[in-house]
CHARMM-style PDB file with segment names, atoms N, HN, CA, C and O in Angstrom:
ATOM      1  N   MET     1      55.826-271.021 -93.171  1.00  0.00      PROA
ATOM      2  CA  MET     1      54.393-271.096 -93.377  1.00  0.00      PROA
ATOM      3  C   MET     1      53.733-269.903 -92.697  1.00  0.00      PROA
ATOM      4  O   MET     1      53.953-269.661 -91.511  1.00  0.00      PROA
ATOM      5  N   THR     2      52.937-269.169 -93.436  1.00  0.00      PROA
ATOM      6  HN  THR     2      52.759-269.366 -94.400  1.00  0.00      PROA
ATOM      7  CA  THR     2      52.269-267.998 -92.875  1.00  0.00      PROA
ATOM      8  C   THR     2      50.851-268.356 -92.474  1.00  0.00      PROA
ATOM      9  O   THR     2      50.159-269.111 -93.157  1.00  0.00      PROA
ATOM     10  N   ASP     3      50.441-267.796 -91.353  1.00  0.00      PROA
ATOM     11  HN  ASP     3      51.003-267.183 -90.798  1.00  0.00      PROA
ATOM     12  CA  ASP     3      49.071-268.021 -90.878  1.00  0.00      PROA
ATOM     13  C   ASP     3      48.156-267.004 -91.521  1.00  0.00      PROA
ATOM     14  O   ASP     3      48.372-265.799 -91.396  1.00  0.00      PROA
ATOM     15  N   GLN     4      47.139-267.481 -92.206  1.00  0.00      PROA
ATOM     16  HN  GLN     4      46.963-268.460 -92.308  1.00  0.00      PROA
ATOM     17  CA  GLN     4      46.133-266.588 -92.768  1.00  0.00      PROA
ATOM     18  C   GLN     4      45.192-266.191 -91.634  1.00  0.00      PROA
ATOM     19  O   GLN     4      44.702-267.062 -90.915  1.00  0.00      PROA
ATOM     20  N   PRO     5      44.928-264.903 -91.457  1.00  0.00      PROA
ATOM     21  CA  PRO     5      44.005-264.508 -90.395  1.00  0.00      PROA
ATOM     22  C   PRO     5      42.596-265.013 -90.691  1.00  0.00      PROA
ATOM     23  O   PRO     5      42.072-264.825 -91.789  1.00  0.00      PROA
ATOM     24  N   THR     6      42.002-265.646 -89.708  1.00  0.00      PROA
ATOM     25  HN  THR     6      42.428-265.798 -88.816  1.00  0.00      PROA
ATOM     26  CA  THR     6      40.643-266.135 -89.845  1.00  0.00      PROA
ATOM     27  C   THR     6      39.694-264.968 -89.618  1.00  0.00      PROA
ATOM     28  O   THR     6      39.729-264.353 -88.552  1.00  0.00      PROA
ATOM     29  N   PRO     7      38.843-264.647 -90.594  1.00  0.00      PROA
ATOM     30  CA  PRO     7      37.900-263.546 -90.360  1.00  0.00      PROA
ATOM     31  C   PRO     7      36.867-263.968 -89.314  1.00  0.00      PROA
ATOM     32  O   PRO     7      36.026-264.828 -89.575  1.00  0.00      PROA
ATOM     33  N   ILE     8      36.936-263.376 -88.169  1.00  0.00      PROA
ATOM     34  HN  ILE     8      37.619-262.678 -87.958  1.00  0.00      PROA
ATOM     35  CA  ILE     8      36.071-263.723 -87.047  1.00  0.00      PROA
ATOM     36  C   ILE     8      35.563-262.415 -86.449  1.00  0.00      PROA
ATOM     37  O   ILE     8      36.253-261.398 -86.513  1.00  0.00      PROA
ATOM     38  N   ALA     9      34.382-262.430 -85.876  1.00  0.00      PROA
ATOM     39  HN  ALA     9      33.821-263.256 -85.823  1.00  0.00      PROA
ATOM     40  CA  ALA     9      33.807-261.211 -85.310  1.00  0.00      PROA
ATOM     41  C   ALA     9      33.319-261.468 -83.888  1.00  0.00      PROA
ATOM     42  O   ALA     9      32.961-262.591 -83.533  1.00  0.00      PROA
ATOM     43  N   VAL    10      33.312-260.424 -83.094  1.00  0.00      PROA
ATOM     44  HN  VAL    10      33.603-259.512 -83.383  1.00  0.00      PROA
ATOM     45  CA  VAL    10      32.788-260.512 -81.734  1.00  0.00      PROA
ATOM     46  C   VAL    10      31.307-260.865 -81.820  1.00  0.00      PROA
ATOM     47  O   VAL    10      30.577-260.305 -82.637  1.00  0.00      PROA
ATOM     48  N   GLY    11      30.867-261.789 -80.981  1.00  0.00      PROA
ATOM     49  HN  GLY    11      31.460-262.244 -80.317  1.00  0.00      PROA
ATOM     50  CA  GLY    11      29.475-262.227 -80.981  1.00  0.00      PROA
ATOM     51  C   GLY    11      29.244-263.491 -81.780  1.00  0.00      PROA
ATOM     52  O   GLY    11      28.174-264.093 -81.690  1.00  0.00      PROA
ATOM     53  N   GLU    12      30.228-263.902 -82.558  1.00  0.00      PROA
ATOM     54  HN  GLU    12      31.097-263.412 -82.631  1.00  0.00      PROA
ATOM     55  CA  GLU    12      30.092-265.108 -83.372  1.00  0.00      PROA
ATOM     56  C   GLU    12      30.208-266.340 -82.479  1.00  0.00      PROA
ATOM     57  O   GLU    12      30.987-266.352 -81.525  1.00  0.00      PROA
ATOM     58  N   ARG    13      29.443-267.356 -82.786  1.00  0.00      PROA
ATOM     59  HN  ARG    13      28.810-267.346 -83.560  1.00  0.00      PROA
ATOM     60  CA  ARG    13      29.511-268.618 -82.041  1.00  0.00      PROA
ATOM     61  C   ARG    13      30.262-269.637 -82.869  1.00  0.00      PROA
ATOM     62  O   ARG    13      30.025-269.791 -84.067  1.00  0.00      PROA
ATOM     63  N   VAL    14      31.187-270.342 -82.195  1.00  0.00      PROA
ATOM     64  HN  VAL    14      31.379-270.217 -81.221  1.00  0.00      PROA
ATOM     65  CA  VAL    14      32.045-271.305 -82.878  1.00  0.00      PROA
ATOM     66  C   VAL    14      32.067-272.616 -82.106  1.00  0.00      PROA
ATOM     67  O   VAL    14      31.795-272.656 -80.906  1.00  0.00      PROA
ATOM     68  N   GLN    15      32.396-273.682 -82.817  1.00  0.00      PROA
ATOM     69  HN  GLN    15      32.617-273.650 -83.792  1.00  0.00      PROA
ATOM     70  CA  GLN    15      32.564-274.994 -82.197  1.00  0.00      PROA
ATOM     71  C   GLN    15      34.036-275.353 -82.308  1.00  0.00      PROA
ATOM     72  O   GLN    15      34.624-275.271 -83.387  1.00  0.00      PROA
ATOM     73  N   LEU    16      34.636-275.757 -81.175  1.00  0.00      PROA
ATOM     74  HN  LEU    16      34.158-275.825 -80.299  1.00  0.00      PROA
ATOM     75  CA  LEU    16      36.035-276.154 -81.167  1.00  0.00      PROA
ATOM     76  C   LEU    16      36.140-277.673 -81.237  1.00  0.00      PROA
ATOM     77  O   LEU    16      35.174-278.387 -80.968  1.00  0.00      PROA
ATOM     78  N   ARG    17      37.326-278.156 -81.603  1.00  0.00      PROA
ATOM     79  HN  ARG    17      38.111-277.576 -81.822  1.00  0.00      PROA
ATOM     80  CA  ARG    17      37.530-279.597 -81.806  1.00  0.00      PROA
ATOM     81  C   ARG    17      37.396-280.417 -80.524  1.00  0.00      PROA
ATOM     82  O   ARG    17      36.808-281.499 -80.539  1.00  0.00      PROA
ATOM     83  N   LYS    18      37.934-279.914 -79.427  1.00  0.00      PROA
ATOM     84  HN  LYS    18      38.412-279.036 -79.415  1.00  0.00      PROA
ATOM     85  CA  LYS    18      37.888-280.666 -78.173  1.00  0.00      PROA
ATOM     86  C   LYS    18      36.810-280.094 -77.262  1.00  0.00      PROA
ATOM     87  O   LYS    18      36.555-278.890 -77.260  1.00  0.00      PROA
ATOM     88  N   GLN    19      36.187-280.970 -76.495  1.00  0.00      PROA
ATOM     89  HN  GLN    19      36.395-281.949 -76.497  1.00  0.00      PROA
ATOM     90  CA  GLN    19      35.183-280.519 -75.536  1.00  0.00      PROA
ATOM     91  C   GLN    19      35.861-279.882 -74.334  1.00  0.00      PROA
ATOM     92  O   GLN    19      36.975-280.249 -73.960  1.00  0.00      PROA
ATOM     93  N   HSD    20      35.169-278.925 -73.739  1.00  0.00      PROA
ATOM     94  HN  HSD    20      34.264-278.627 -74.042  1.00  0.00      PROA
ATOM     95  CA  HSD    20      35.587-278.320 -72.479  1.00  0.00      PROA
ATOM     96  C   HSD    20      35.295-279.346 -71.382  1.00  0.00      PROA
ATOM     97  O   HSD    20      34.409-280.180 -71.571  1.00  0.00      PROA
ATOM     98  N   PRO    21      35.998-279.326 -70.247  1.00  0.00      PROA
ATOM     99  CA  PRO    21      35.720-280.289 -69.174  1.00  0.00      PROA
ATOM    100  C   PRO    21      34.263-280.315 -68.700  1.00  0.00      PROA
ATOM    101  O   PRO    21      33.813-281.324 -68.157  1.00  0.00      PROA
ATOM    102  N   CYS    22      33.519-279.216 -68.897  1.00  0.00      PROA
ATOM    103  HN  CYS    22      33.884-278.396 -69.338  1.00  0.00      PROA
ATOM    104  CA  CYS    22      32.107-279.192 -68.497  1.00  0.00      PROA
ATOM    105  C   CYS    22      31.233-279.969 -69.478  1.00  0.00      PROA
ATOM    106  O   CYS    22      30.063-280.225 -69.194  1.00  0.00      PROA
ATOM    107  N   GLY    23      31.791-280.349 -70.630  1.00  0.00      PROA
ATOM    108  HN  GLY    23      32.741-280.141 -70.860  1.00  0.00      PROA
ATOM    109  CA  GLY    23      31.041-281.097 -71.629  1.00  0.00      PROA
ATOM    110  C   GLY    23      30.622-280.273 -72.829  1.00  0.00      PROA
ATOM    111  O   GLY    23      30.151-280.825 -73.823  1.00  0.00      PROA
ATOM    112  N   GLY    24      30.786-278.957 -72.754  1.00  0.00      PROA
ATOM    113  HN  GLY    24      31.168-278.508 -71.946  1.00  0.00      PROA
ATOM    114  CA  GLY    24      30.387-278.082 -73.857  1.00  0.00      PROA
ATOM    115  C   GLY    24      31.498-277.915 -74.880  1.00  0.00      PROA
ATOM    116  O   GLY    24      32.681-277.982 -74.545  1.00  0.00      PROA
ATOM    117  N   ASP    25      31.108-277.696 -76.129  1.00  0.00      PROA
ATOM    118  HN  ASP    25      30.147-277.641 -76.401  1.00  0.00      PROA
ATOM    119  CA  ASP    25      32.105-277.428 -77.170  1.00  0.00      PROA
ATOM    120  C   ASP    25      31.715-276.220 -78.016  1.00  0.00      PROA
ATOM    121  O   ASP    25      32.316-275.974 -79.062  1.00  0.00      PROA
ATOM    122  N   VAL    26      30.706-275.460 -77.565  1.00  0.00      PROA
ATOM    123  HN  VAL    26      30.218-275.660 -76.715  1.00  0.00      PROA
ATOM    124  CA  VAL    26      30.255-274.265 -78.278  1.00  0.00      PROA
ATOM    125  C   VAL    26      30.686-273.039 -77.472  1.00  0.00      PROA
ATOM    126  O   VAL    26      30.456-272.963 -76.265  1.00  0.00      PROA
ATOM    127  N   TRP    27      31.312-272.085 -78.159  1.00  0.00      PROA
ATOM    128  HN  TRP    27      31.499-272.147 -79.139  1.00  0.00      PROA
ATOM    129  CA  TRP    27      31.878-270.898 -77.532  1.00  0.00      PROA
ATOM    130  C   TRP    27      31.408-269.650 -78.256  1.00  0.00      PROA
ATOM    131  O   TRP    27      31.102-269.691 -79.448  1.00  0.00      PROA
ATOM    132  N   GLU    28      31.352-268.537 -77.530  1.00  0.00      PROA
ATOM    133  HN  GLU    28      31.600-268.504 -76.562  1.00  0.00      PROA
ATOM    134  CA  GLU    28      31.042-267.241 -78.136  1.00  0.00      PROA
ATOM    135  C   GLU    28      32.291-266.373 -78.082  1.00  0.00      PROA
ATOM    136  O   GLU    28      32.957-266.292 -77.050  1.00  0.00      PROA
ATOM    137  N   VAL    29      32.603-265.725 -79.202  1.00  0.00      PROA
ATOM    138  HN  VAL    29      32.062-265.791 -80.041  1.00  0.00      PROA
ATOM    139  CA  VAL    29      33.762-264.838 -79.281  1.00  0.00      PROA
ATOM    140  C   VAL    29      33.410-263.524 -78.590  1.00  0.00      PROA
ATOM    141  O   VAL    29      32.415-262.884 -78.930  1.00  0.00      PROA
ATOM    142  N   VAL    30      34.237-263.123 -77.610  1.00  0.00      PROA
ATOM    143  HN  VAL    30      35.045-263.643 -77.334  1.00  0.00      PROA
ATOM    144  CA  VAL    30      33.975-261.889 -76.869  1.00  0.00      PROA
ATOM    145  C   VAL    30      35.094-260.866 -77.021  1.00  0.00      PROA
ATOM    146  O   VAL    30      34.930-259.715 -76.616  1.00  0.00      PROA
ATOM    147  N   ARG    31      36.223-261.261 -77.594  1.00  0.00      PROA
ATOM    148  HN  ARG    31      36.356-262.196 -77.922  1.00  0.00      PROA
ATOM    149  CA  ARG    31      37.351-260.345 -77.729  1.00  0.00      PROA
ATOM    150  C   ARG    31      38.165-260.724 -78.952  1.00  0.00      PROA
ATOM    151  O   ARG    31      38.422-261.901 -79.204  1.00  0.00      PROA
ATOM    152  N   ILE    32      38.569-259.705 -79.713  1.00  0.00      PROA
ATOM    153  HN  ILE    32      38.360-258.749 -79.509  1.00  0.00      PROA
ATOM    154  CA  ILE    32      39.434-259.897 -80.869  1.00  0.00      PROA
ATOM    155  C   ILE    32      40.644-258.999 -80.671  1.00  0.00      PROA
ATOM    156  O   ILE    32      40.500-257.825 -80.331  1.00  0.00      PROA
ATOM    157  N   GLY    33      41.810-259.532 -80.877  1.00  0.00      PROA
ATOM    158  HN  GLY    33      41.927-260.486 -81.153  1.00  0.00      PROA
ATOM    159  CA  GLY    33      43.047-258.767 -80.754  1.00  0.00      PROA
ATOM    160  C   GLY    33      44.189-259.713 -81.059  1.00  0.00      PROA
ATOM    161  O   GLY    33      44.078-260.567 -81.938  1.00  0.00      PROA
ATOM    162  N   ALA    34      45.290-259.564 -80.333  1.00  0.00      PROA
ATOM    163  HN  ALA    34      45.380-258.870 -79.619  1.00  0.00      PROA
ATOM    164  CA  ALA    34      46.390-260.513 -80.484  1.00  0.00      PROA
ATOM    165  C   ALA    34      45.914-261.901 -80.053  1.00  0.00      PROA
ATOM    166  O   ALA    34      46.356-262.919 -80.585  1.00  0.00      PROA
ATOM    167  N   ASP    35      45.002-261.917 -79.076  1.00  0.00      PROA
ATOM    168  HN  ASP    35      44.642-261.089 -78.644  1.00  0.00      PROA
ATOM    169  CA  ASP    35      44.385-263.158 -78.609  1.00  0.00      PROA
ATOM    170  C   ASP    35      42.900-263.111 -78.931  1.00  0.00      PROA
ATOM    171  O   ASP    35      42.328-262.041 -79.136  1.00  0.00      PROA
ATOM    172  N   ILE    36      42.285-264.287 -78.972  1.00  0.00      PROA
ATOM    173  HN  ILE    36      42.749-265.157 -78.806  1.00  0.00      PROA
ATOM    174  CA  ILE    36      40.840-264.402 -79.179  1.00  0.00      PROA
ATOM    175  C   ILE    36      40.231-264.773 -77.827  1.00  0.00      PROA
ATOM    176  O   ILE    36      40.608-265.785 -77.235  1.00  0.00      PROA
ATOM    177  N   GLY    37      39.302-263.969 -77.339  1.00  0.00      PROA
ATOM    178  HN  GLY    37      38.996-263.147 -77.819  1.00  0.00      PROA
ATOM    179  CA  GLY    37      38.617-264.253 -76.083  1.00  0.00      PROA
ATOM    180  C   GLY    37      37.342-265.029 -76.358  1.00  0.00      PROA
ATOM    181  O   GLY    37      36.555-264.656 -77.228  1.00  0.00      PROA
ATOM    182  N   LEU    38      37.139-266.111 -75.612  1.00  0.00      PROA
ATOM    183  HN  LEU    38      37.779-266.414 -74.906  1.00  0.00      PROA
ATOM    184  CA  LEU    38      35.976-266.978 -75.795  1.00  0.00      PROA
ATOM    185  C   LEU    38      35.278-267.204 -74.463  1.00  0.00      PROA
ATOM    186  O   LEU    38      35.911-267.191 -73.407  1.00  0.00      PROA
ATOM    187  N   VAL    39      33.960-267.412 -74.521  1.00  0.00      PROA
ATOM    188  HN  VAL    39      33.445-267.422 -75.378  1.00  0.00      PROA
ATOM    189  CA  VAL    39      33.164-267.770 -73.351  1.00  0.00      PROA
ATOM    190  C   VAL    39      32.441-269.065 -73.670  1.00  0.00      PROA
ATOM    191  O   VAL    39      31.770-269.172 -74.696  1.00  0.00      PROA
ATOM    192  N   CYS    40      32.578-270.055 -72.783  1.00  0.00      PROA
ATOM    193  HN  CYS    40      33.123-269.968 -71.949  1.00  0.00      PROA
ATOM    194  CA  CYS    40      31.870-271.329 -72.945  1.00  0.00      PROA
ATOM    195  C   CYS    40      30.385-271.073 -72.710  1.00  0.00      PROA
ATOM    196  O   CYS    40      30.009-270.487 -71.695  1.00  0.00      PROA
ATOM    197  N   LEU    41      29.544-271.507 -73.638  1.00  0.00      PROA
ATOM    198  HN  LEU    41      29.850-271.983 -74.462  1.00  0.00      PROA
ATOM    199  CA  LEU    41      28.106-271.273 -73.502  1.00  0.00      PROA
ATOM    200  C   LEU    41      27.440-272.274 -72.563  1.00  0.00      PROA
ATOM    201  O   LEU    41      26.266-272.111 -72.230  1.00  0.00      PROA
ATOM    202  N   THR    42      28.164-273.303 -72.132  1.00  0.00      PROA
ATOM    203  HN  THR    42      29.117-273.435 -72.403  1.00  0.00      PROA
ATOM    204  CA  THR    42      27.609-274.269 -71.196  1.00  0.00      PROA
ATOM    205  C   THR    42      27.817-273.824 -69.750  1.00  0.00      PROA
ATOM    206  O   THR    42      26.879-273.835 -68.953  1.00  0.00      PROA
ATOM    207  N   CYS    43      29.058-273.431 -69.411  1.00  0.00      PROA
ATOM    208  HN  CYS    43      29.820-273.422 -70.059  1.00  0.00      PROA
ATOM    209  CA  CYS    43      29.365-273.102 -68.015  1.00  0.00      PROA
ATOM    210  C   CYS    43      29.755-271.647 -67.787  1.00  0.00      PROA
ATOM    211  O   CYS    43      29.828-271.212 -66.638  1.00  0.00      PROA
ATOM    212  N   GLY    44      30.010-270.877 -68.854  1.00  0.00      PROA
ATOM    213  HN  GLY    44      29.951-271.230 -69.787  1.00  0.00      PROA
ATOM    214  CA  GLY    44      30.352-269.470 -68.702  1.00  0.00      PROA
ATOM    215  C   GLY    44      31.826-269.183 -68.492  1.00  0.00      PROA
ATOM    216  O   GLY    44      32.200-268.031 -68.272  1.00  0.00      PROA
ATOM    217  N   ARG    45      32.665-270.193 -68.554  1.00  0.00      PROA
ATOM    218  HN  ARG    45      32.362-271.128 -68.733  1.00  0.00      PROA
ATOM    219  CA  ARG    45      34.113-270.004 -68.373  1.00  0.00      PROA
ATOM    220  C   ARG    45      34.691-269.165 -69.503  1.00  0.00      PROA
ATOM    221  O   ARG    45      34.339-269.360 -70.666  1.00  0.00      PROA
ATOM    222  N   ARG    46      35.588-268.223 -69.164  1.00  0.00      PROA
ATOM    223  HN  ARG    46      35.875-268.065 -68.219  1.00  0.00      PROA
ATOM    224  CA  ARG    46      36.239-267.364 -70.162  1.00  0.00      PROA
ATOM    225  C   ARG    46      37.671-267.838 -70.361  1.00  0.00      PROA
ATOM    226  O   ARG    46      38.378-268.128 -69.397  1.00  0.00      PROA
ATOM    227  N   ILE    47      38.096-267.914 -71.635  1.00  0.00      PROA
ATOM    228  HN  ILE    47      37.521-267.678 -72.418  1.00  0.00      PROA
ATOM    229  CA  ILE    47      39.475-268.280 -71.948  1.00  0.00      PROA
ATOM    230  C   ILE    47      40.016-267.340 -73.020  1.00  0.00      PROA
ATOM    231  O   ILE    47      39.253-266.688 -73.732  1.00  0.00      PROA
ATOM    232  N   LEU    48      41.334-267.277 -73.124  1.00  0.00      PROA
ATOM    233  HN  LEU    48      41.955-267.806 -72.545  1.00  0.00      PROA
ATOM    234  CA  LEU    48      42.021-266.546 -74.184  1.00  0.00      PROA
ATOM    235  C   LEU    48      42.889-267.533 -74.946  1.00  0.00      PROA
ATOM    236  O   LEU    48      43.649-268.290 -74.343  1.00  0.00      PROA
ATOM    237  N   LEU    49      42.781-267.529 -76.259  1.00  0.00      PROA
ATOM    238  HN  LEU    49      42.164-266.914 -76.750  1.00  0.00      PROA
ATOM    239  CA  LEU    49      43.627-268.360 -77.113  1.00  0.00      PROA
ATOM    240  C   LEU    49      44.347-267.449 -78.089  1.00  0.00      PROA
ATOM    241  O   LEU    49      43.756-266.511 -78.625  1.00  0.00      PROA
ATOM    242  N   ASP    50      45.640-267.726 -78.323  1.00  0.00      PROA
ATOM    243  HN  ASP    50      46.121-268.488 -77.887  1.00  0.00      PROA
ATOM    244  CA  ASP    50      46.310-266.950 -79.361  1.00  0.00      PROA
ATOM    245  C   ASP    50      45.728-267.376 -80.705  1.00  0.00      PROA
ATOM    246  O   ASP    50      45.136-268.449 -80.821  1.00  0.00      PROA
ATOM    247  N   ARG    51      45.899-266.534 -81.713  1.00  0.00      PROA
ATOM    248  HN  ARG    51      46.381-265.663 -81.619  1.00  0.00      PROA
ATOM    249  CA  ARG    51      45.262-266.779 -83.018  1.00  0.00      PROA
ATOM    250  C   ARG    51      45.661-268.116 -83.631  1.00  0.00      PROA
ATOM    251  O   ARG    51      44.819-268.801 -84.212  1.00  0.00      PROA
ATOM    252  N   ARG    52      46.913-268.492 -83.514  1.00  0.00      PROA
ATOM    253  HN  ARG    52      47.597-267.935 -83.043  1.00  0.00      PROA
ATOM    254  CA  ARG    52      47.379-269.755 -84.093  1.00  0.00      PROA
ATOM    255  C   ARG    52      46.659-270.944 -83.444  1.00  0.00      PROA
ATOM    256  O   ARG    52      46.181-271.837 -84.144  1.00  0.00      PROA
ATOM    257  N   THR    53      46.582-270.955 -82.119  1.00  0.00      PROA
ATOM    258  HN  THR    53      46.969-270.229 -81.550  1.00  0.00      PROA
ATOM    259  CA  THR    53      45.889-272.033 -81.404  1.00  0.00      PROA
ATOM    260  C   THR    53      44.406-272.034 -81.751  1.00  0.00      PROA
ATOM    261  O   THR    53      43.821-273.095 -81.967  1.00  0.00      PROA
ATOM    262  N   PHE    54      43.792-270.850 -81.805  1.00  0.00      PROA
ATOM    263  HN  PHE    54      44.268-269.988 -81.629  1.00  0.00      PROA
ATOM    264  CA  PHE    54      42.379-270.751 -82.161  1.00  0.00      PROA
ATOM    265  C   PHE    54      42.129-271.352 -83.545  1.00  0.00      PROA
ATOM    266  O   PHE    54      41.180-272.116 -83.723  1.00  0.00      PROA
ATOM    267  N   ASN    55      42.972-271.012 -84.526  1.00  0.00      PROA
ATOM    268  HN  ASN    55      43.742-270.391 -84.381  1.00  0.00      PROA
ATOM    269  CA  ASN    55      42.801-271.540 -85.885  1.00  0.00      PROA
ATOM    270  C   ASN    55      42.950-273.056 -85.924  1.00  0.00      PROA
ATOM    271  O   ASN    55      42.264-273.721 -86.700  1.00  0.00      PROA
ATOM    272  N   LYS    56      43.835-273.614 -85.101  1.00  0.00      PROA
ATOM    273  HN  LYS    56      44.393-273.074 -84.470  1.00  0.00      PROA
ATOM    274  CA  LYS    56      44.013-275.070 -85.048  1.00  0.00      PROA
ATOM    275  C   LYS    56      42.801-275.756 -84.423  1.00  0.00      PROA
ATOM    276  O   LYS    56      42.379-276.820 -84.876  1.00  0.00      PROA
ATOM    277  N   ARG    57      42.242-275.139 -83.375  1.00  0.00      PROA
ATOM    278  HN  ARG    57      42.584-274.275 -83.007  1.00  0.00      PROA
ATOM    279  CA  ARG    57      41.141-275.763 -82.630  1.00  0.00      PROA
ATOM    280  C   ARG    57      39.762-275.527 -83.231  1.00  0.00      PROA
ATOM    281  O   ARG    57      38.809-276.220 -82.876  1.00  0.00      PROA
ATOM    282  N   LEU    58      39.643-274.564 -84.133  1.00  0.00      PROA
ATOM    283  HN  LEU    58      40.417-274.001 -84.422  1.00  0.00      PROA
ATOM    284  CA  LEU    58      38.345-274.243 -84.723  1.00  0.00      PROA
ATOM    285  C   LEU    58      37.839-275.401 -85.572  1.00  0.00      PROA
ATOM    286  O   LEU    58      38.526-275.863 -86.483  1.00  0.00      PROA
ATOM    287  N   LYS    59      36.640-275.862 -85.266  1.00  0.00      PROA
ATOM    288  HN  LYS    59      36.082-275.487 -84.526  1.00  0.00      PROA
ATOM    289  CA  LYS    59      36.015-276.935 -86.040  1.00  0.00      PROA
ATOM    290  C   LYS    59      35.059-276.335 -87.064  1.00  0.00      PROA
ATOM    291  O   LYS    59      35.146-276.645 -88.253  1.00  0.00      PROA
ATOM    292  N   ARG    60      34.140-275.469 -86.604  1.00  0.00      PROA
ATOM    293  HN  ARG    60      34.070-275.217 -85.639  1.00  0.00      PROA
ATOM    294  CA  ARG    60      33.215-274.805 -87.525  1.00  0.00      PROA
ATOM    295  C   ARG    60      32.577-273.603 -86.848  1.00  0.00      PROA
ATOM    296  O   ARG    60      32.586-273.466 -85.624  1.00  0.00      PROA
ATOM    297  N   ARG    61      32.025-272.740 -87.688  1.00  0.00      PROA
ATOM    298  HN  ARG    61      32.017-272.852 -88.682  1.00  0.00      PROA
ATOM    299  CA  ARG    61      31.285-271.567 -87.212  1.00  0.00      PROA
ATOM    300  C   ARG    61      29.814-271.933 -87.149  1.00  0.00      PROA
ATOM    301  O   ARG    61      29.283-272.555 -88.069  1.00  0.00      PROA
ATOM    302  N   LEU    62      29.163-271.551 -86.076  1.00  0.00      PROA
ATOM    303  HN  LEU    62      29.595-271.045 -85.329  1.00  0.00      PROA
ATOM    304  CA  LEU    62      27.761-271.920 -85.902  1.00  0.00      PROA
ATOM    305  C   LEU    62      26.810-270.785 -86.232  1.00  0.00      PROA
ATOM    306  O   LEU    62      25.733-271.027 -86.777  1.00  0.00      PROA
ATOM    307  N   SER    63      27.181-269.557 -85.916  1.00  0.00      PROA
ATOM    308  HN  SER    63      28.056-269.360 -85.473  1.00  0.00      PROA
ATOM    309  CA  SER    63      26.285-268.438 -86.200  1.00  0.00      PROA
ATOM    310  C   SER    63      27.079-267.159 -86.370  1.00  0.00      PROA
ATOM    311  O   SER    63      28.191-267.013 -85.862  1.00  0.00      PROA
ATOM    312  N   ALA    64      26.477-266.243 -87.097  1.00  0.00      PROA
ATOM    313  HN  ALA    64      25.574-266.361 -87.510  1.00  0.00      PROA
ATOM    314  CA  ALA    64      27.076-264.926 -87.304  1.00  0.00      PROA
ATOM    315  C   ALA    64      26.852-264.084 -86.058  1.00  0.00      PROA
ATOM    316  O   ALA    64      25.997-264.414 -85.236  1.00  0.00      PROA
ATOM    317  N   PRO    65      27.607-263.002 -85.906  1.00  0.00      PROA
ATOM    318  CA  PRO    65      27.397-262.136 -84.744  1.00  0.00      PROA
ATOM    319  C   PRO    65      26.013-261.512 -84.763  1.00  0.00      PROA
ATOM    320  O   PRO    65      25.435-261.273 -85.823  1.00  0.00      PROA
ATOM    321  N   GLN    66      25.493-261.252 -83.570  1.00  0.00      PROA
ATOM    322  HN  GLN    66      25.963-261.446 -82.708  1.00  0.00      PROA
ATOM    323  CA  GLN    66      24.175-260.635 -83.454  1.00  0.00      PROA
ATOM    324  C   GLN    66      24.283-259.159 -83.782  1.00  0.00      PROA
ATOM    325  O   GLN    66      25.284-258.515 -83.469  1.00  0.00      PROA
ATOM    326  N   THR    67      23.250-258.628 -84.414  1.00  0.00      PROA
ATOM    327  HN  THR    67      22.436-259.151 -84.668  1.00  0.00      PROA
ATOM    328  CA  THR    67      23.236-257.202 -84.728  1.00  0.00      PROA
ATOM    329  C   THR    67      22.883-256.412 -83.472  1.00  0.00      PROA
ATOM    330  O   THR    67      22.237-256.955 -82.576  1.00  0.00      PROA
ATOM    331  N   PRO    68      23.290-255.141 -83.380  1.00  0.00      PROA
ATOM    332  CA  PRO    68      23.036-254.356 -82.171  1.00  0.00      PROA
ATOM    333  C   PRO    68      21.566-254.173 -81.823  1.00  0.00      PROA
ATOM    334  O   PRO    68      21.248-253.975 -80.650  1.00  0.00      PROA
ATOM    335  N   ASP    69      20.643-254.231 -82.808  1.00  0.00      PROA
ATOM    336  HN  ASP    69      20.902-254.392 -83.761  1.00  0.00      PROA
ATOM    337  CA  ASP    69      19.229-254.025 -82.501  1.00  0.00      PROA
ATOM    338  C   ASP    69      18.550-255.275 -81.951  1.00  0.00      PROA
ATOM    339  O   ASP    69      17.405-255.196 -81.507  1.00  0.00      PROA
ATOM    340  N   THR    70      19.216-256.418 -81.965  1.00  0.00      PROA
ATOM    341  HN  THR    70      20.147-256.482 -82.325  1.00  0.00      PROA
ATOM    342  CA  THR    70      18.652-257.638 -81.396  1.00  0.00      PROA
ATOM    343  C   THR    70      19.104-257.762 -79.945  1.00  0.00      PROA
ATOM    344  O   THR    70      20.284-257.562 -79.657  1.00  0.00      PROA
ATOM    345  N   PRO    71      18.201-258.086 -79.029  1.00  0.00      PROA
ATOM    346  CA  PRO    71      18.616-258.241 -77.637  1.00  0.00      PROA
ATOM    347  C   PRO    71      19.548-259.441 -77.477  1.00  0.00      PROA
ATOM    348  O   PRO    71      19.350-260.486 -78.097  1.00  0.00      PROA
ATOM    349  N   ARG    72      20.542-259.274 -76.653  1.00  0.00      PROA
ATOM    350  HN  ARG    72      20.702-258.425 -76.149  1.00  0.00      PROA
ATOM    351  CA  ARG    72      21.525-260.333 -76.432  1.00  0.00      PROA
ATOM    352  C   ARG    72      21.121-261.154 -75.219  1.00  0.00      PROA
ATOM    353  O   ARG    72      20.756-260.597 -74.184  1.00  0.00      PROA
ATOM    354  N   THR    73      21.183-262.466 -75.339  1.00  0.00      PROA
ATOM    355  HN  THR    73      21.479-262.918 -76.181  1.00  0.00      PROA
ATOM    356  CA  THR    73      20.830-263.331 -74.222  1.00  0.00      PROA
ATOM    357  C   THR    73      22.050-263.526 -73.336  1.00  0.00      PROA
ATOM    358  O   THR    73      23.157-263.691 -73.848  1.00  0.00      PROA
ATOM    359  N   PRO    74      21.874-263.512 -72.025  1.00  0.00      PROA
ATOM    360  CA  PRO    74      23.028-263.664 -71.119  1.00  0.00      PROA
ATOM    361  C   PRO    74      23.588-265.054 -71.100  1.00  0.00      PROA
ATOM    362  OT1 PRO    74      24.554-265.320 -70.386  1.00  0.00      PROA
TER     363      PRO     74
END
C-alpha cells in the first residue's frame, strides 16, 4: 500500500483526531519535510510527526495558510 502525499502547506491549521493533554485539538503546520512540524494553538507545544502518522491522525483542515501580506498572530 502506497501512501499518497497529503498536500499541506506551512501556516495551515488542522484538527487532529485525538486531543492534546492540554485539551486542544487544533494545530498549525510550521514545518514540511520528511516530518511534519506542528504547534498546538492552545498551549504552544511543538511536535514532529512523520507523514504516515500525520495522515492517520488528520481529521480535517480548518484554514488555508496565511498570505505574506497579512500579519501573523503569535
